[in-house]
ROLUM-223174 format. One record per residue (C-alpha): x, y, z; residue number from 1. Coordinates in pm, 1 decimal. Each point is the difference from the previous one (the first is absolute). Layout:
residues N
        X        Y        Z pos
        X        Y        Z NUM
...
end
This chain:
residues 459
        X        Y        Z pos
  -2523.0   -593.7   -123.4   1
   -181.3    301.5   -142.8   2
     45.0    268.9    307.2   3
   -245.3    280.0     24.6   4
    136.0    323.6    -82.2   5
    -76.4    122.8    358.7   6
    242.7   -271.7    152.5   7
    287.9    140.3   -116.8   8
    175.3    306.8    -90.9   9
    329.1   -122.1   -141.9  10
     34.4    243.0   -299.4  11
    -59.0    270.7    245.5  12
    297.8    -70.9    219.3  13
    211.0    -79.3   -264.0  14
    -58.7    377.3   -121.2  15
     33.6    134.6    341.2  16
    340.6   -219.5    105.6  17
    123.0    111.3   -369.0  18
    -95.8    344.8     56.6  19
    142.5     79.8    374.5  20
    285.8   -242.4     -3.8  21
    353.3    223.6    -48.2  22
    356.2    -78.3   -105.7  23
     94.1     10.2    381.5  24
   -269.2   -255.0    109.4  25
    157.3   -279.0   -241.8  26
    253.8   -185.2    179.5  27
    367.8    104.6   -128.4  28
    109.4   -366.5   -107.7  29
   -348.6      6.4   -230.7  30
     99.3    358.9   -127.6  31
    372.2   -129.3    -89.7  32
   -137.2   -319.0   -151.7  33
   -270.4    207.2   -210.6  34
    336.8    187.6   -151.0  35
    188.1   -295.1    -92.7  36
   -343.8   -158.3   -147.1  37
      7.9    300.1   -274.4  38
    347.0    -42.1    -47.0  39
    -92.0   -309.8   -104.6  40
   -312.3     49.2   -194.0  41
    193.3    296.4   -194.2  42
    288.2   -260.6   -105.3  43
   -254.0   -180.6   -148.0  44
   -175.8    246.5   -188.5  45
    360.1    164.7   -109.3  46
     95.6   -323.4   -178.2  47
   -303.6    -77.7   -153.4  48
    -23.5    310.4   -192.7  49
    284.2   -245.0   -214.0  50
    -61.6   -368.9     66.5  51
   -352.9     88.2    -35.3  52
     40.6    292.9   -302.9  53
   -263.5    -77.0   -213.5  54
   -286.4    -56.8    284.8  55
    146.0    310.5    177.5  56
    -17.5    206.3   -329.2  57
   -408.6    -68.5    -69.4  58
   -100.7    118.7    267.2  59
    289.7    309.0     18.4  60
    -64.7     74.6   -349.6  61
   -436.3    -14.1     26.5  62
     42.1    274.5    273.6  63
    261.2    166.7   -176.7  64
   -278.3     36.0   -282.0  65
   -286.0     99.9    281.8  66
    208.3    250.8    169.0  67
    -80.1    143.9    303.7  68
    114.7    303.2    256.5  69
    331.8    -36.7     44.0  70
     24.6    -40.8    377.3  71
    131.4   -328.5     76.2  72
    300.3   -206.8   -149.5  73
    -87.1   -307.5   -213.2  74
    403.4   -228.4    125.6  75
    248.0    -16.6   -243.2  76
   -145.0    156.9   -283.3  77
     39.6    384.0      7.1  78
   -288.5    170.6     30.7  79
   -320.1     67.0    239.1  80
   -344.1    -84.2    -19.7  81
   -288.0     65.4    190.6  82
      6.0   -234.6    353.9  83
   -273.1   -222.3   -106.8  84
    226.4    -75.4   -294.1  85
    301.1    -33.2    154.0  86
   -104.4   -221.7    212.7  87
   -189.0   -278.8   -212.3  88
    324.1     47.6   -182.9  89
    264.8    -44.4    240.4  90
   -257.0   -269.5    151.9  91
     47.9   -203.1   -297.0  92
    372.6     -9.3    -91.8  93
     75.8    -75.4    385.6  94
   -164.1   -321.2     -4.6  95
     41.6   -121.6   -389.3  96
    296.2   -202.1    163.9  97
   -192.8   -161.3    238.6  98
    304.3     90.6    249.5  99
   -174.8    171.3    292.4 100
   -144.8    -74.0    312.6 101
   -261.1   -222.1    113.0 102
   -199.1     35.5    322.1 103
    -43.3   -409.7     45.4 104
   -349.2     71.1    260.0 105
   -192.0    109.7   -322.4 106
    216.0    -68.0   -273.8 107
     65.9    363.7   -125.6 108
    255.0    172.6   -201.0 109
    -82.0    351.5    217.5 110
    317.3    182.3    -61.9 111
    -19.5    -27.0   -360.9 112
   -338.1    260.9     22.2 113
     80.7    212.1    307.6 114
    345.5    146.8    -73.9 115
   -124.2     85.9   -331.8 116
   -327.1    149.5    178.9 117
    195.9    226.4    273.8 118
    272.0     85.1   -273.8 119
   -226.3    158.4   -205.9 120
   -260.4    167.7    233.4 121
    308.5    122.5    241.1 122
    192.3    155.4   -310.4 123
   -331.8    117.6    -90.7 124
    -40.7    174.2    389.9 125
    331.7     43.4     82.8 126
     35.1   -221.4    226.4 127
    330.8    -79.7    234.8 128
    135.6   -339.2     33.0 129
   -169.0   -111.9    369.2 130
   -325.2     49.9   -216.2 131
     75.5   -213.4   -207.1 132
     82.8   -271.8    212.9 133
   -330.1     60.5    220.2 134
   -245.0    -41.7   -271.8 135
    227.3   -294.9   -138.6 136
    -16.8   -191.0    302.4 137
   -384.8    121.0     74.9 138
   -133.3    -98.8   -343.2 139
    216.7   -364.1     63.9 140
   -153.9    -48.0    283.3 141
   -366.5     52.2    -93.5 142
     48.4   -240.6   -323.3 143
    147.2   -242.1    170.8 144
   -239.1    -30.6    278.3 145
   -306.4    -40.2   -239.2 146
    203.7   -192.9   -197.6 147
     72.0   -279.4    265.1 148
   -334.8    -56.9    109.0 149
   -132.6    -37.4   -328.0 150
    235.1   -260.5    -58.7 151
      7.5   -288.9   -147.0 152
   -320.0     30.2   -179.1 153
     41.7    301.6   -154.3 154
    320.6   -180.8   -220.7 155
   -200.9   -231.2   -184.3 156
    -99.4    276.8   -240.0 157
    180.3    329.8     79.2 158
    338.7    185.2      4.6 159
     48.5    124.0    311.8 160
    228.4    223.2   -101.2 161
   -253.5    156.3   -150.3 162
   -285.8    -30.3    177.5 163
    155.0     70.8    340.8 164
    229.1    236.9   -212.0 165
   -243.1    282.4    -56.5 166
   -160.4     -2.5    386.3 167
    413.9     81.6    149.4 168
     48.2    198.3   -295.7 169
   -297.4    230.0     82.9 170
     87.4      0.9    382.2 171
    378.8    117.5    -86.8 172
   -141.7    255.7   -240.2 173
   -286.0    122.0    268.4 174
    292.1     32.5    225.5 175
    217.7    199.0   -244.2 176
   -267.8    257.7   -111.2 177
   -103.1     14.7    433.9 178
   -330.3   -141.7    -75.7 179
   -215.2     37.6    305.7 180
   -144.5   -311.8    175.7 181
   -369.1     39.2   -172.8 182
    200.7     93.0   -367.2 183
    229.1   -310.9     28.3 184
   -287.6   -250.6     89.8 185
   -166.4    164.9   -306.5 186
    325.3    -86.7   -216.4 187
     31.9   -361.8    120.8 188
   -356.8    -46.9    -84.3 189
     57.0    112.4   -355.0 190
    270.5   -209.1    -10.5 191
   -134.9   -336.8    118.1 192
   -242.2    108.1   -235.9 193
    197.6     -6.2   -305.4 194
    221.6   -263.7    138.0 195
     47.9   -314.4   -262.7 196
    260.2   -181.1   -202.6 197
     17.2   -403.4    -71.4 198
    229.2   -287.9    117.4 199
     22.9    -71.4   -374.7 200
    375.5    220.4    -39.4 201
    147.6   -244.0    265.6 202
   -104.9   -285.8   -192.6 203
    108.8    138.1   -362.2 204
    252.6    266.2     73.1 205
   -147.2    253.5   -199.8 206
    -26.3    378.7     36.2 207
   -298.3     97.9    208.9 208
    204.8   -157.4    268.9 209
    249.1    297.2    -32.4 210
   -261.2    243.2    -41.0 211
   -222.7   -109.0    295.6 212
    298.2    170.0    276.2 213
    -40.8    292.8   -286.0 214
   -358.3     14.0     10.1 215
     11.2      2.7    406.1 216
    177.8    295.2    -27.5 217
   -152.0    214.7   -219.9 218
   -345.6    -91.0    155.7 219
    127.8     50.4    341.3 220
    159.0    317.4    -75.2 221
   -280.9    108.7   -206.3 222
   -322.8    -55.7    183.8 223
    206.6    163.0    318.9 224
      7.7    309.9   -194.0 225
   -354.1    -38.5   -122.8 226
    -74.6     14.5    356.7 227
    187.6    276.5     56.5 228
   -180.6    223.3   -226.2 229
   -287.8    -59.8    186.8 230
   -160.8   -361.6   -158.1 231
   -163.7   -245.1    255.7 232
    -28.6   -369.9     41.4 233
   -117.9   -326.7    101.2 234
     30.1    -35.0    398.6 235
     51.3   -275.2    204.3 236
     84.7   -232.1   -340.1 237
    208.6   -242.1    128.9 238
   -275.7   -142.8    218.8 239
   -322.6     81.9   -157.7 240
   -156.3   -328.1    -55.9 241
     31.4     11.5   -424.8 242
    359.2    207.8     84.3 243
    338.5    -81.0   -103.7 244
     78.4   -294.2    263.1 245
   -301.8   -190.4    -51.5 246
     34.1     59.2   -373.3 247
    350.9    -97.0    -21.4 248
     50.1   -281.5    188.1 249
   -192.2   -310.1    170.1 250
     56.8     52.4    385.6 251
    159.5    333.4     62.7 252
    134.0     84.9    328.9 253
   -170.9    328.5      3.1 254
     -5.9     61.7    379.8 255
    390.6   -100.1     36.5 256
     84.6    219.2   -276.1 257
     32.1    326.4    256.1 258
    133.7   -254.0    328.1 259
    301.8    223.3    174.1 260
     26.1    232.7   -249.6 261
    320.4    133.3     35.2 262
    166.6   -226.0    241.3 263
    184.9   -178.6   -253.6 264
     60.2    118.5   -370.7 265
    -49.1   -232.3   -304.1 266
    299.7    125.0   -151.3 267
    217.1   -248.7    233.0 268
   -238.4   -290.4   -152.7 269
    120.6    103.5   -401.4 270
    285.1   -203.1   -151.0 271
    277.5    146.2   -257.8 272
     95.9   -227.4   -293.8 273
    337.1   -175.2    -39.1 274
   -127.0   -128.8   -342.5 275
   -176.7    205.2   -273.4 276
   -216.3   -278.8    -28.2 277
   -388.4   -101.4    151.2 278
     54.4    -43.0    354.9 279
   -146.1   -326.9     45.7 280
    343.5    -88.5   -169.5 281
    268.5    127.8    200.7 282
     18.2   -265.6    265.6 283
    -44.1   -302.9   -282.7 284
    279.2    204.5   -214.8 285
    223.7     81.4    345.4 286
    -20.1   -384.4    117.9 287
    114.7   -146.9   -366.1 288
    302.1    237.3    -18.9 289
     83.7   -100.8    356.4 290
    -34.9   -369.9   -105.4 291
    219.9     31.8   -323.5 292
    277.8    223.3    192.4 293
    -12.5   -276.1    318.1 294
     21.7   -318.3   -246.9 295
    157.6    162.5   -306.0 296
   -253.5   -111.4   -199.9 297
     -1.9     70.9   -370.2 298
   -321.3     16.9   -238.4 299
     37.8   -260.9   -169.0 300
     18.5   -218.2    305.7 301
   -333.2     86.0    121.0 302
   -290.3   -253.6    -87.8 303
   -297.1    183.1    169.3 304
    -91.9    260.3    249.6 305
   -279.8     -7.5    172.7 306
   -181.3    294.3    174.6 307
   -158.7     41.2    275.8 308
   -198.4    375.7     14.0 309
   -225.6    189.1    246.5 310
   -394.7     11.5   -147.9 311
    -83.2    374.5   -120.7 312
   -189.7    -56.0   -263.2 313
    -86.0   -297.7   -190.4 314
    319.6    -50.9   -304.4 315
    174.0    341.2     73.2 316
    380.2      5.1   -143.7 317
    -97.5   -348.5   -158.3 318
     20.3    179.1   -361.1 319
    208.7   -265.5   -164.9 320
     14.9    181.0   -321.5 321
     46.9    379.5     44.1 322
    -11.6    231.3   -289.9 323
    159.6    327.9    149.2 324
    260.3     95.8    210.4 325
   -220.1    131.4    240.1 326
   -197.8   -351.7    -11.3 327
    368.1   -193.2     63.2 328
      5.9    199.1    287.7 329
   -327.6    -69.1    105.9 330
     66.6   -367.7    -49.4 331
    166.9   -227.6    294.5 332
    142.5   -318.2   -281.2 333
    125.7    279.0   -195.9 334
    202.9    134.9    274.3 335
    123.1   -282.6    200.5 336
     69.8   -173.2   -370.7 337
    242.0    343.9    -93.1 338
    136.6     14.6    352.2 339
    109.9   -413.7    -63.2 340
    142.9    110.5   -336.9 341
    181.9    331.1    102.6 342
     68.6    -76.7    403.6 343
   -162.2    353.5     66.4 344
   -291.8    254.4    -64.5 345
     43.6    343.5   -151.8 346
   -205.9    267.0   -146.0 347
    181.7     -8.1   -327.2 348
    -89.8   -445.1    -41.4 349
   -279.7     95.5   -103.7 350
    -64.7     52.6   -377.3 351
   -214.2    -82.4   -276.1 352
    329.0   -220.6   -131.1 353
    -27.8   -255.2    312.0 354
   -383.2    -45.5    -62.4 355
     99.3   -214.1   -254.0 356
    331.3   -173.1    146.8 357
     17.7   -364.5    -20.9 358
    198.1    -58.3    295.4 359
   -278.3    211.5    229.5 360
   -326.7   -186.6   -200.4 361
    206.1   -315.4     57.6 362
     36.4     96.1    376.0 363
   -366.0     78.7     64.6 364
    -95.8   -328.7   -142.1 365
    165.8   -162.4    339.2 366
   -189.2    219.8    210.6 367
   -270.5   -106.7    218.8 368
   -217.4    256.6    200.5 369
   -238.1   -127.3    287.7 370
   -203.6    255.5    186.1 371
     -2.4   -102.2    366.8 372
   -276.7    199.3    243.8 373
    203.9   -129.0    330.2 374
    267.0    282.7   -128.4 375
   -240.3    231.1     47.7 376
    -87.9    -84.0    367.4 377
    327.1    -25.3    133.0 378
    144.0    264.1   -192.3 379
   -258.0    303.4    -28.6 380
    245.1    283.9    -50.0 381
    210.2   -144.9   -260.8 382
     -5.7   -212.2   -347.0 383
    229.2   -282.6    147.7 384
    107.3   -306.8   -274.4 385
     99.3   -321.1     59.2 386
    243.5   -183.8   -280.6 387
     69.5   -359.2   -104.0 388
    311.1    -19.1   -237.1 389
     43.2   -333.2   -202.8 390
    339.0    -20.9    -87.7 391
    185.8   -295.5   -211.1 392
    216.2   -150.6    221.2 393
    -76.9    170.4    331.7 394
   -327.9    -71.2    274.9 395
   -273.4    246.6    -85.9 396
    127.4    287.1    175.6 397
   -250.2    271.0    184.2 398
     34.6    328.6    123.9 399
   -338.8    251.5    126.0 400
     34.1    391.5     35.5 401
   -255.1     84.6    233.2 402
     68.0    383.8      2.4 403
    185.1    132.2   -342.8 404
    274.6    300.9     31.8 405
   -251.0    292.3    -12.1 406
   -213.9   -104.8    207.3 407
    -86.2    139.7    318.9 408
    114.8   -232.1    202.1 409
    279.3    -26.4   -221.5 410
     52.8    347.1   -100.8 411
    255.1    160.1   -242.9 412
    192.2    246.3    173.1 413
     60.5    366.5    -64.3 414
    310.6   -129.3   -195.8 415
   -160.2   -176.3   -208.0 416
   -275.5    194.0    -56.7 417
    256.2    252.4   -157.2 418
    201.0   -214.8   -159.9 419
   -287.5   -122.5   -190.3 420
   -131.1    372.9    -46.1 421
    335.5     91.0   -160.6 422
      7.1   -357.8   -185.9 423
   -334.9     50.8   -155.9 424
     52.8    435.5    -38.3 425
    294.6    -81.7   -179.6 426
   -199.8   -190.2   -272.6 427
    -96.8    351.4   -105.8 428
    196.5    253.6     87.1 429
    346.3    100.0    113.1 430
    157.6    -56.3    322.8 431
     67.5    330.1    108.7 432
   -364.5     68.6    -84.8 433
    -96.5   -288.7    195.5 434
    156.4     96.1    302.6 435
   -139.6    307.8    -16.7 436
   -373.8    -72.6     11.2 437
    139.3   -240.5    247.8 438
    116.6    227.0    223.1 439
   -294.9    198.6      7.6 440
   -238.6   -275.9     37.8 441
    206.2    -97.5    347.7 442
    -22.6    319.0    147.0 443
   -389.3     26.6   -115.1 444
    -64.2    -48.0    374.6 445
    136.2    308.8     46.1 446
    -51.8    223.8   -337.7 447
   -182.3    331.2     46.8 448
    -54.0     19.8   -350.0 449
     48.6   -254.0   -268.9 450
      0.9    138.8   -329.2 451
    326.6   -107.4    -79.4 452
   -119.7   -350.6     51.3 453
   -269.4     84.4   -217.5 454
    240.7    112.0   -275.0 455
    278.8   -254.2     38.2 456
   -274.4   -254.8    -92.5 457
   -124.8    176.2   -255.0 458
    342.3     84.1   -169.6 459
end
């Protein structure tokens, strides 16, 4: 039902929350979680610079050509540009290997746009570590709260990382720039008006998927800066009868977006990734690997693998003919076949050479996928999978993974995250520099100046 704009004031309440919340208002465990999420995100960006070099160079070289005031660092590439351009480059790089976190309630990769936003503007204004963490948490809260109440119908056409990510980024940018309540509402209104990004990229695995968090970060930074210059914008646009929520969702829960603001934080519902693949593949990968190890199964023994997965968007992740490494990471049958063939999943396995591997192609033919809505109803905060494996000379083997490694109910430990960062960082740079960056990040909450961190990341 379309709501009359006088019935709710969701946008204003979100703006008020972002403006009034301080670092001390955020629970210590949430602040710590934010720090480790940032560590995870930057590891993805650093590794992508090498593993997705071509895609990263496209955007980095464009921004070099465009120039810009040298105020914010482009990670890994050794130059500075304007804050919005740096956010675009860093956001695009971060998401290019699809190893960054996912907020289950909105199916959004918020950190891929939030970290570039708060770092680029934080460098511009000379922010300290707590200010970066504060903006990150509050931006995540805005994007996730709006996103959660617009699913699942939003996902029919739109890529939430782009749409909700733009709102998250502008909220974080507003906090970094110290906009007041009215200015923050203007910024949210402008971001909602500029949001977009189609789900085509998830089905096909093309470059637009990498660009989505990059442009979300750039728009967030640029629109907040525009308001800082004195610009106004639409007010109440989230709840407006023809505004953001009603336009992007069939049944938005607009009244629920601000329910319990500040009582619990959406970052605690976030999932980190144990595999560099689409999140809906993780439970299936883990279940298959467990079966193979437990029963000593080899590829030639397998007659068929049947997967039951949640219903998210019809056909999501079911591309049996991926044409790029990114498309392969987004393909459940490819990822499961790769896990069977190599008995593991790692970043370096997704190469162009493996796309035509006859073993992988043959294995994919033996994988069947069924979408099961009951899994959504039983386990709304995860993407569970049920696996049946028909093996020669054995009874049908069964396994299910409800909460794959990285889910908030089966979280990666701090040591897991640090180990992942070291592995990803070492893909692109020497161990000594990886340790320098890591130590600066581990002390981010106590840092009065983070310029050294920016310098290390730019390198």
